[in-house]
N, C-alpha and C positions, 0 to 999 in steps of 0.2 A: 441100309445103307452100305454102299461098295467100299471095300478097301483099296488102298493105294495100289496094290498089286492086281486087283480085279480091274481097276481103271486102265492100267498099263496094258493089261492083256485083252481088253475089250476090242473087239474089231469094229472099225468104223465103216459103215456101209453107206453106200449111195441110195438115195430115194429112189423109187421106181420113175418117177417123172423125170428126175436129173438123168438117169441112166438111158431112158428112151430118147430124150433130147440129144445126148451125147451119141447114141447109137444112129439116130437119123442124120446128124452133122456128118459123122463118118461114112455113111452111105451116100450121101450126098456128094461129099468130097471125092470118093471113088468114082462115083458117076461121071462127075466132071472130068476127072483126070482121064478116064477111059473113053471121052467124048460121047457119053450117052445123055449128058444133061448140059444145057447152057443157060446164061443169064446171071451168073454169080459174079460178084466183084472180086477180082483177084489182083493183088498187089505183088509184084515180084521186085526184089532188090538184088543187086549184084553183091555178092560178098567180097570185100577187098581181100587182096592176097595177104598172106602172112609178111610181117615187116622183114626186110633183109637185115642179115647180120651185119653189124659194124666191127670193124678191125679196131684194135687198141689205138692205132695211130689215126684213124678216122674220128675216133671220140676226141682224141687230143687236138687234132686239127680243128674240129667244130668248136670246142671251147676256145681255142686260140682265136678263131674267126670272130666269135662273140666277145673277146676281149675280157674273159672271165677268168678269175682264179677258180681253183678246184672248190673252194667253198662257196662261192656265189653260184657257180654252175650247179652244184648239188641243191643249193636252196631253190633255184629256178626249176630244176626237175623234181623237186620234193623228194630227194634221197640223200642218204648220208655221204658225208665227205669220204668216208671209208669205201664206201660203193664205188664213187667216181675213181677214187685211187686205184680200186681193184680192177675196174673196166680198163684203166689206163695202163695198167701194168700187165694185163692180160690174165690175171689170177681168177677172174670171173667174167662171164658173158652176161649183158643185160637181158633181162626178162623180156618176153614178147611186148608187154605193156611199156617198158622202158625203152625198147626198139621203136615202138610207135611214136613215142615221145620225142625221141631223138630225130626221126624222120621229120616230125612238124617242127622241131627245132631248126633243122637244116633248110626247109622250104619257107618257113615263115617264123623267123627268129622274134619278130616283133610280138608275137603272141605270148612268148615267155615273160616279157617285160610289162605286159598288160596286167594291172593289178586287180582288175574288175572281174 
């Protein structure tokens, strides 16, 4: 029976079949990319740009347009009131996820009020 230390140190290996399948997939992808092979289904998605930074006044203006107190605005964005206050005072900048949510709030504010 293996000890806990032996189990932690045991190397996890891939089966030969799984490795061969992975290797074949990589070779096919390279061949396709180099124009040597056709007939594969390819899905390409455009990656959205990083959300633009918002100034403290822009955040205050957005909250005012939505006619929300800091408390309600924080609840709509699922952040703390202290976070909203820090944004509005310029003490902190919103994270990328918060910036994306602020962008949605600007373009489609009704989404924030949809409870479903």
